[in-house]
C-alpha positions as CSV (number, residue, x, y, z in Angstrom):
1,X,-38.0,45.9,42.1
2,X,-34.3,46.9,41.7
3,X,-33.7,50.6,43.1
4,X,-31.4,50.7,40.1
5,X,-34.2,51.4,37.7
6,X,-35.2,55.1,38.6
7,X,-35.5,58.2,36.8
8,X,-32.9,60.8,36.8
9,X,-35.4,63.8,36.4
10,X,-34.2,67.4,36.3
11,X,-35.7,71.0,36.0
12,X,-36.5,72.2,32.3
13,X,-33.2,73.8,30.9
14,X,-33.1,77.0,30.2
15,X,-33.2,76.9,26.3
16,X,-34.8,74.9,23.9
17,X,-31.0,74.0,22.4
18,X,-30.2,73.1,25.8
19,X,-33.7,70.8,26.2
20,X,-32.6,69.0,22.8
21,X,-29.2,68.5,24.2
22,X,-30.2,66.9,27.2
23,X,-32.6,64.5,25.5
24,X,-32.3,63.5,22.1
25,X,-28.8,64.2,21.7
26,X,-27.3,62.8,24.6
27,X,-25.7,59.2,24.8
28,X,-27.9,56.0,24.8
29,X,-27.1,54.4,28.1
30,X,-29.2,52.4,30.6
31,X,-31.9,54.3,32.6
32,X,-29.8,54.8,35.7
33,X,-27.0,56.3,34.0
34,X,-29.2,58.8,32.0
35,X,-28.3,62.5,31.9
36,X,-30.7,64.5,33.7
37,X,-33.9,65.0,31.5
38,X,-36.1,67.9,31.4
39,X,-39.5,67.7,33.1
40,X,-41.5,67.8,30.2
41,X,-40.3,64.2,29.2
42,X,-41.7,62.8,32.9
43,X,-44.9,62.3,31.8
44,X,-46.6,63.9,34.4
45,X,-48.8,65.8,32.0
46,X,-49.0,63.5,28.9
47,X,-51.3,63.6,26.4
48,X,-53.1,60.1,27.3
49,X,-53.2,61.4,31.1
50,X,-56.6,61.6,32.3
51,X,-57.6,64.7,34.3
52,X,-56.0,65.5,37.5
53,X,-59.2,64.8,39.7
54,X,-59.6,61.5,38.5
55,X,-58.8,58.7,40.9
56,X,-55.9,56.8,40.0
57,X,-55.1,53.5,41.8
58,X,-51.3,53.7,41.7
59,X,-49.3,56.3,43.3
60,X,-47.0,57.2,40.3
61,X,-45.8,61.0,39.9
62,X,-44.2,60.1,36.4
63,X,-43.9,57.4,33.6
64,X,-41.1,55.8,35.0
65,X,-42.7,55.3,38.6
66,X,-45.7,53.9,36.8
67,X,-43.6,51.5,34.7
68,X,-41.7,50.4,38.1
69,X,-45.2,49.5,39.5
70,X,-46.0,47.4,36.8
71,X,-42.4,45.5,36.8
72,X,-42.9,45.2,40.5
73,X,-45.5,42.4,39.8
74,X,-43.1,40.4,38.3
75,X,-39.6,38.4,39.1
76,X,-37.1,36.2,38.0
77,X,-36.8,36.1,34.1
78,X,-40.0,37.3,33.5
79,X,-39.0,40.6,35.3
80,X,-35.8,40.7,33.3
81,X,-37.5,40.2,30.1
82,X,-40.3,42.8,30.9
83,X,-37.8,45.4,32.0
84,X,-35.8,45.0,28.7
85,X,-39.0,46.1,26.7
86,X,-39.9,48.6,29.0
87,X,-36.3,50.2,29.0
88,X,-36.0,50.2,25.2
89,X,-39.4,51.8,24.7
90,X,-38.8,54.4,27.3
91,X,-35.2,54.9,25.7
92,X,-36.8,55.5,22.4
93,X,-39.5,57.7,23.6
94,X,-37.0,60.2,25.4
95,X,-33.8,60.1,23.3
96,X,-35.3,59.4,19.7
97,X,-38.8,61.0,19.8
98,X,-38.5,63.5,22.5
99,X,-41.8,62.3,24.1
100,X,-43.0,61.2,27.0
101,X,-44.3,57.5,27.2
102,X,-47.8,59.0,28.5
103,X,-48.0,61.2,25.2
104,X,-47.5,58.1,22.9
105,X,-50.4,57.5,20.1
106,X,-50.9,54.2,18.2
107,X,-49.3,55.8,15.2
108,X,-46.2,56.5,17.1
109,X,-46.1,52.8,18.5
110,X,-46.1,51.9,14.5
111,X,-43.0,53.8,14.0
112,X,-41.5,52.3,17.1
113,X,-42.3,49.2,15.3
114,X,-40.6,49.9,12.5
115,X,-37.4,51.0,14.9
116,X,-37.5,47.6,16.5
117,X,-36.8,46.2,12.9
118,X,-33.9,48.4,12.1
119,X,-32.7,50.5,15.1
120,X,-31.0,53.5,13.4
121,X,-28.6,54.9,13.7
122,X,-26.8,51.7,14.6
123,X,-24.1,53.1,16.4
124,X,-25.9,54.6,18.7
125,X,-28.4,52.1,19.5
126,X,-26.7,48.8,18.7
127,X,-23.7,47.3,20.6
128,X,-21.6,44.3,19.8
129,X,-21.8,41.5,22.6
130,X,-23.1,41.5,25.8
131,X,-21.7,44.6,27.9
132,X,-22.3,45.1,31.7
133,X,-25.4,47.7,32.2
134,X,-23.0,50.2,33.7
135,X,-20.4,49.9,30.9
136,X,-20.0,52.7,28.1
137,X,-20.3,49.9,25.7
138,X,-24.0,49.0,26.8
139,X,-26.7,49.3,24.3
140,X,-30.4,48.3,24.3
141,X,-30.1,46.5,21.1
142,X,-27.6,43.9,19.6
143,X,-29.3,44.7,16.2
144,X,-32.6,44.5,14.2
145,X,-35.6,42.3,15.8
146,X,-37.0,39.4,14.1
147,X,-40.5,39.7,13.1
148,X,-41.2,37.0,16.0
149,X,-39.1,39.5,18.5
150,X,-41.1,42.4,17.4
151,X,-43.9,40.8,18.0
152,X,-43.2,39.5,21.2
153,X,-41.9,43.2,22.4
154,X,-45.4,44.9,21.4
155,X,-47.4,41.9,23.3
156,X,-45.1,42.7,26.2
157,X,-46.1,46.6,25.8
158,X,-49.6,46.1,25.1
159,X,-49.8,44.5,28.8
160,X,-48.0,47.4,30.2
161,X,-50.2,49.8,28.8
162,X,-53.1,48.0,29.7
163,X,-52.1,47.5,33.2
164,X,-51.4,51.6,33.4
165,X,-55.0,51.9,31.8
166,X,-56.5,49.6,34.2
167,X,-55.0,51.6,36.9
168,X,-56.3,54.9,36.0
169,X,-52.7,56.3,34.8
170,X,-53.4,56.4,31.4
171,X,-56.9,57.4,29.6
172,X,-56.5,54.4,26.9
173,X,-54.1,51.8,25.7
174,X,-52.6,52.7,22.3
175,X,-51.9,49.2,21.7
176,X,-55.1,47.8,22.2
177,X,-56.3,47.6,18.6
178,X,-52.7,46.1,17.5
179,X,-53.7,42.4,15.6
180,X,-52.0,39.5,17.3
181,X,-49.4,38.1,14.3
182,X,-48.0,36.0,16.7
183,X,-49.7,32.5,15.4
184,X,-48.0,31.7,12.4
185,X,-44.6,32.3,14.1
186,X,-45.8,30.1,17.1
187,X,-46.8,27.1,14.8
188,X,-43.4,27.3,13.0
189,X,-41.5,27.3,15.9
190,X,-43.4,24.3,17.5
191,X,-43.1,22.7,14.1
192,X,-39.5,23.2,13.6
193,X,-37.7,23.3,17.2
194,X,-38.5,19.8,18.7
195,X,-36.7,16.6,18.5
196,X,-38.6,13.9,16.2
197,X,-38.6,10.4,18.4
198,X,-35.9,9.0,16.6
199,X,-33.5,12.0,17.2
200,X,-34.5,12.0,20.7
201,X,-33.5,8.4,21.0
202,X,-30.1,9.0,19.8
203,X,-29.4,11.7,22.6
204,X,-30.6,9.3,25.2
205,X,-28.5,6.6,23.9
206,X,-25.4,8.9,24.0
207,X,-26.0,9.9,27.0
208,X,-26.4,6.4,28.3
209,X,-23.1,5.3,26.7
210,X,-21.4,8.4,28.6
211,X,-22.9,6.8,31.9
212,X,-20.7,3.7,31.2
213,X,-17.4,5.5,31.1
214,X,-15.4,4.1,33.8
215,X,-12.5,6.1,34.0
216,X,-13.9,9.4,33.6
217,X,-12.2,12.4,35.7
218,X,-14.3,13.8,38.6
219,X,-15.1,17.0,36.9
220,X,-16.6,14.6,33.8
221,X,-18.5,12.4,35.9
222,X,-20.0,15.3,37.5
223,X,-21.2,17.0,34.5
224,X,-22.6,13.6,33.3
225,X,-24.6,13.4,36.4
226,X,-25.7,16.5,35.9
227,X,-26.7,16.0,32.4
228,X,-28.5,12.7,33.2
229,X,-31.0,14.5,35.6
230,X,-31.4,17.4,33.4
231,X,-32.5,15.5,30.7
232,X,-35.1,13.6,32.9
233,X,-36.3,17.5,34.3
234,X,-36.5,18.8,30.6
235,X,-38.2,15.8,29.4
236,X,-40.8,14.7,31.7
237,X,-41.9,18.2,33.1
238,X,-41.3,20.8,29.9
239,X,-40.0,23.5,32.3
240,X,-38.6,26.8,30.9
241,X,-34.9,27.3,31.6
242,X,-35.7,30.1,34.1
243,X,-37.7,27.8,36.3
244,X,-34.9,25.1,36.1
245,X,-32.6,27.7,37.3
246,X,-34.8,28.6,40.3
247,X,-36.0,25.3,41.3
248,X,-35.4,24.3,44.7
249,X,-35.2,20.4,46.4
250,X,-38.1,20.6,48.2
251,X,-40.2,21.4,45.2
252,X,-41.0,17.9,44.9
253,X,-43.3,16.7,47.0
254,X,-45.8,13.7,47.7
255,X,-49.3,13.9,48.4
256,X,-52.1,11.1,48.3
257,X,-49.8,8.5,46.5
258,X,-48.1,10.4,44.0
259,X,-45.3,12.7,43.6
260,X,-45.6,16.7,42.4
261,X,-43.5,19.5,41.3
262,X,-44.3,22.9,42.7
263,X,-43.4,25.4,40.3
264,X,-43.9,29.4,39.8
265,X,-43.9,30.1,36.0
266,X,-44.4,32.6,33.7
267,X,-45.9,35.7,35.1
268,X,-45.5,34.5,38.8
269,X,-48.1,31.8,38.2
270,X,-48.2,29.0,40.7
271,X,-48.8,25.4,39.2
272,X,-48.4,21.9,40.7
273,X,-47.4,19.2,37.8
274,X,-47.3,15.2,38.1
275,X,-43.9,14.1,38.4
276,X,-43.4,10.6,37.2
277,X,-41.6,7.9,39.1
278,X,-38.5,7.8,36.8
279,X,-38.0,11.5,37.4
280,X,-38.0,10.8,41.3
281,X,-35.2,8.0,40.6
282,X,-33.2,10.4,38.7
283,X,-33.2,12.9,41.3
284,X,-32.4,10.5,44.0
285,X,-29.6,9.1,41.9
286,X,-28.3,12.9,41.3
287,X,-28.6,13.6,45.3
288,X,-26.2,10.7,45.8
289,X,-23.8,12.0,43.4
290,X,-24.1,15.3,45.1
291,X,-23.4,13.3,48.4
292,X,-27.0,14.2,49.9
293,X,-29.5,11.8,51.3
294,X,-31.2,10.0,48.4
295,X,-34.8,10.6,50.3
296,X,-34.7,13.2,52.4
297,X,-35.1,16.6,50.7
298,X,-38.8,17.9,51.7
299,X,-37.3,20.3,53.9
300,X,-34.2,21.0,51.7
301,X,-34.5,24.7,50.3
302,X,-30.9,24.5,48.7
303,X,-30.8,24.8,44.6
304,X,-31.7,21.6,42.5
305,X,-29.5,21.9,39.9
306,X,-25.7,22.6,41.0
307,X,-22.3,23.8,39.6
308,X,-20.1,20.9,39.0
309,X,-18.6,20.9,42.5
310,X,-22.0,20.6,43.9
311,X,-21.6,23.6,46.2
312,X,-24.2,26.2,44.7
313,X,-27.2,26.7,42.1
314,X,-26.5,27.8,38.4
315,X,-28.2,30.0,36.4
316,X,-30.5,29.9,33.4
317,X,-27.8,30.7,30.9
318,X,-25.4,27.9,32.4
319,X,-28.0,25.6,32.2
320,X,-28.5,26.5,28.8
321,X,-24.9,26.2,27.8
322,X,-24.2,23.0,29.5
323,X,-27.2,21.1,27.3
324,X,-25.7,22.6,24.4
325,X,-22.5,21.1,25.4
326,X,-24.5,17.7,25.5
327,X,-26.1,18.2,22.1
328,X,-22.7,19.2,20.2
329,X,-21.0,16.2,21.7
330,X,-24.1,13.7,20.6
331,X,-24.0,15.5,17.0
332,X,-20.2,15.2,16.8
333,X,-20.8,11.3,17.8
334,X,-23.4,10.8,15.1
335,X,-22.2,13.0,12.5
336,X,-20.9,10.6,10.0
337,X,-23.8,7.9,10.2
338,X,-26.6,10.7,10.5
339,X,-25.4,14.1,9.5
340,X,-29.4,15.4,9.2
341,X,-29.9,14.3,12.9
342,X,-26.7,15.9,13.8
343,X,-27.5,19.2,12.2
344,X,-30.9,19.1,14.4
345,X,-29.0,18.2,17.6
346,X,-26.7,21.2,16.9
347,X,-29.3,23.5,17.0
348,X,-31.5,22.2,19.6
349,X,-31.6,24.2,23.0
350,X,-33.3,24.1,26.3
351,X,-36.4,25.4,24.9
352,X,-36.3,22.8,22.1
353,X,-36.9,20.2,24.7
354,X,-39.8,22.0,26.5
355,X,-41.3,22.1,22.8
356,X,-39.8,18.3,22.5
357,X,-41.8,17.2,25.8
358,X,-45.1,18.7,24.9
359,X,-45.1,17.4,21.6
360,X,-44.1,13.7,22.7
361,X,-46.7,13.9,25.6
362,X,-49.4,14.5,22.8
363,X,-47.9,11.9,20.5
364,X,-48.6,9.6,23.5
365,X,-52.1,10.3,23.7
366,X,-52.2,12.7,26.6
367,X,-55.2,14.5,27.0
368,X,-55.6,18.0,25.6
369,X,-56.7,19.5,29.2
370,X,-54.1,17.6,30.9
371,X,-51.5,18.5,28.0
372,X,-52.5,22.1,28.5
373,X,-52.1,22.0,32.3
374,X,-48.6,20.1,32.1
375,X,-47.3,23.0,29.7
376,X,-48.9,25.4,31.6
377,X,-50.5,27.5,28.6
378,X,-53.2,30.0,29.1
379,X,-54.8,29.1,25.9
380,X,-55.7,25.8,24.5
381,X,-55.4,27.3,21.3
382,X,-51.4,27.2,22.1
383,X,-51.5,23.4,23.3
384,X,-53.1,22.4,19.8
385,X,-50.3,23.7,17.9
386,X,-48.3,20.5,19.5
387,X,-51.0,17.9,18.2
388,X,-49.7,15.9,15.1
389,X,-51.4,12.6,15.4
390,X,-53.5,13.2,12.6
391,X,-50.9,14.2,10.1
392,X,-50.7,10.5,8.9
393,X,-54.3,10.1,8.5
394,X,-54.2,13.4,6.8
395,X,-51.6,12.8,4.2
396,X,-53.0,9.4,3.6
397,X,-56.5,10.7,2.7
398,X,-55.2,13.4,0.7
399,X,-53.2,10.9,-1.2
400,X,-56.2,9.3,-2.4
401,X,-56.4,12.4,-4.7
402,X,-53.9,12.8,-7.6
403,X,-52.8,13.7,-11.2
404,X,-52.1,11.0,-13.7
405,X,-48.8,11.5,-15.7
406,X,-49.2,14.0,-18.4
407,X,-47.6,12.0,-21.1
408,X,-49.0,11.4,-24.7
409,X,-50.5,8.2,-24.9
């Protein structure tokens, strides 16, 4: 938990007008840069707080301290995503509604969802591009959130409120009655955001072609070598991009005749995933390119994916961008022969590779129970979204029914 994420509480200003100025009219900044807030916004006596004599399982004197304890359960990309949503809600509570988080009702959160769809006034809440947190140009939003992003934010906040309720900090979870509306969007994402086998093969063939370049500059050779390993890693293990950035060499280990990949994934959940021999071969080639031993990595705690100099690891954002570079190059190469495939490749991102991996595993006949474990889905319903093996048969059977031409005899 970052020590910067802290509350600047102050005594209540001397007049109602001063209280209003200190909260709902002050500039929107990240939490650690907010001006002093009146104590009634701390949540120490929020309407959703239990009687003082009831036992609370967390030591939190105010709302932000309680949120900090919830965030402390997470790390890495999950922590940053959850902090973003918690910070947005707290800023809205204090600076827009003039309420503590522990006084929010279900109706308040319906209003908050409408705010997510259109953060107004936009000049106050929305910024242009990504500004550093301590910059005056920083804002919690870049613009309205899509329906899918709204649902994602509310699911995270539902988990926050449930944690606070389970801990005895809140009497109830005001989002407990929220209906889950994400299934349709999730299905649409899986259906549209993956590469068909033919398009995938085009990308692979392009990378093979790059590997045959004999006179490439050293930086270009390093880029191609990294692409070669990343394509194996993303396709054969279906990782999330932050998991790639956090991976260490020693995360691959050998046990009872098989290779495995150890990963701490979403929500800090630990898993061990089968690593296929072709992935281990690709890792050996990549290590040789980096000037490392091809086989001695079992005790190597250094980053798995490196910068082009091979000296240090790279961020999730850099991994995202380098794979976008690859798909953009492949798209340009096939533009004239296959413009539709080129358009698909230009849209592809690292998360598309995760969808592609899981979909292609399903197409290859991997059983649902093992597919779910490879994907690390908490629900089989999520994994079933990737099953397309019956589509052709379904179309064929439905095709037996038709409508005769409506033309006069």
